[in-house]
Residue, then its C-alpha position, 0 to 999 in steps of 0.5 A: m499499499v502506498a501513501v502519497t504526499h504533496p501540499t497542493g495536489n495538482a493535475n498529475v498528483r491528482a492522476v497518481l492518486n486516482g490510479l493508486h486508488r483504482a489499483g486499490q493500492l492507495s493507503e492515505f494522501y498527506t496534503s496542506l489543505g484539502v477536503a474529500k468531495a464525500s465529506p457530508w459537511l461540505r453541503a452545509l457550507p455557503s456556496a461561495v465557500r464551496r466554490q473556493l474549496h473546490r480546488r482542494a477537494y479530492d475524490l477519495p474516501v474522507g478517512m484517506l485524506k490526512v491534512h496538515p493546514v497551518r503553514e499553508a493557511v498562514r502563507l495564504a492569509s499572508a497574501s492579503i495582510p501586508w505586515f506579514p513577513p516575507s518568509a510567511r509567503e514562501v511556498d518552500a516553507v509549506y513543503r518543508s512543514l508537510d514533510r516534517s509532519l509526515a516524518k513524525v507520522i512515519a517515526q511514530e508508526r502512525l501510517a495506515p496498516g499495510t503501508d509499505t511505500i511512501y510516494a513523494y515529490e521533489d522539495g517535500c520529502r527529505d525528512a520523510f524519506l529519512a524516517a521511511r528509510d528507518q522504518g524499512l519502507r520503499c521511497c518513491y520519488d517523483l521529479p517533475i523538472g530536470y535536475w538543478r545542476k543542469a539547470r544551473i549550467l544551462f542558466e548561466e550560459e543563457a545569462r551570458l548569451q542574453p544579458e537583457w533577460a538574466m533577471t528573469l532566470t529566477g532558478l539561479a536564486d535557490s539556496p545552497e541549503k535547498l539545492a543540498r536538500k534536493d540531492e538528499e532526496l534523490a539519494l534516499a529515493g529507491t525508485i525515480l519517476v520522471a515525465s520526460s526523457f529530458t528530465r531523465s538525461t539531466l540525472d547524469l549530473a546527479p551524485a549518488v543516484s542508484a535508483p532505476v529511473s522510469v519515464i511516464p509522460y503526463g496526460a491531456p485533457a479530453p480532446v475537443e470534439r469539433l475543431r473550430r474552422a481554420g483561418r484562410s490562407s490570407d489571414p495572419l497565422r495565430v500564434l499562442f505562448v502559455g507559461g511563465l514569462s522568464q527566459r527559461k521558457g526561451l521567450s526571447y527567441l519567440f519574439q525574435a522569431m515574431n519580428r521576422m515573421g511580420p504581418a504574416a503572424t500574430l502573437t498572444v502571450i498568456g503568463r505572469r511576469p516574475n519581476d521587472c524586465a525592460a526587454l520582456d516589457r518592450n516585447l510584450s508591448r508589441h503583442t497581445w498580453i494576457p497576465s492570467l486566465p482561469h484554466a478553462d479560458v486558457l483552453e478556450t484561448m487555445r481554441e481561437h489560435d492556430v499554433l503553440v509555440f513553446p521554445s523552452l530551454f529547461e523543462g520537466f515536461g510542459l503540460v501546455i503541450l498536451e493541453a494544446l493538442a487536445q484543443g487541436l493546436p500543433v505545438i512547436t517545441t524543443p527537445h528540452t520538454g516532454g514534446p519528444d515523448v509525445l510528438t511526432d515531428g512534422e505530424d502533430g508538431f515540430i521539434i526544433p533546437i533550443r535557442s533558435a529563433a530561425a527554426i521557429e520562424e521557418k516552422l511558422a512560415l511553413l504553417s502559414r503558407d501551407r494550410a492543407l498541412h496545418e489542417a492535417m496536423r490539427q487532426h493528428a493533434l487530437r489523436t495524439a491527445a487522446r492517446h495521452t490521458w490522465t487516466r492512463y498516466g495514473d494507471r501506468v504509475a500505479e502499475l509501475i509502483c505496485s509491480p512485483s518486480e519493483r517491490a523486489l528492488p532493495l532498499p536504498p542504502a543509508y544516506a551518507a550525509 
């Protein structure tokens, strides 16, 4: 039986929970704030409160959900109380608090009967894994983005190549203590799961990693049943980018390509700025920029465009790739994403080199002039999305974690601090 821990429970976490629950292998879910949809008291709450809790509601039996809400409640409250210290707003503190709480549960042997596996995520399980090792439990580690040493090398290169954009590379700001904790988690893991081949490749730089690494790509929402009518050949190609507005996403190269396209294409950018950046502001002023949208509206906006460009330099997967495919958008992306694990180059999208405005321009120009190719790629995009469902992702994770071969794996050696 598997106990899962994650502070917020995003789409991939929920898919893992559902897959393990379907397989009869989920014992408990440890999170910060959360409610079971089956909780009888939910119906007694005002509708406005129920809507707020919907984002933290899970399709799990009430007894499986174990919440440790204090640190997350403080973080949420601090957003509207200006005199709260900045440390109260740190998401990392929520991860560490939940990790310590679960470690205490493990050490005191208060896990649900039959639990023999802890399934946890990066930045949130060092203490829990140490306690699990002492109790002889298996540690399964989900790494949602590439390994930090590879990121550091790439970001430092990028800062030299694009100094105007360096201030947006916020991944360079992680403390030595946080980076050391990441390495401890990896060293303690008995099994490692990643969502892309690129993420797996970055672990070549990780010291003391001996656990097997499995690649299981994420899932997509249900594909739309009918595509909207494509634009005419005389219309500008409607290009979309969705993601955080940092140079980690390769934004400068997209803007360069759009400048070269001129009136043949328009660009819409959806995403928040990490900080002030003159180069970013200058480019955003030339295009349509939407700082934030509800998820359903993001999908609707995707359906109003012709192609998603996601030229990321460093990614764990990039969920927007599969989300765009499910809306019938071909995707132009790089090998440093989950694109190569789900796309067929030239069929439902294009895989281009990182840092290449010329390659982005070339593929956009091709789609702009060859609308028959574009239409065929739209149809292929829907078929690809249909093969990569969240149900399939959750079931594949459950099958891997609960397979006899995985259970036969030796426990990880004691971590040498």
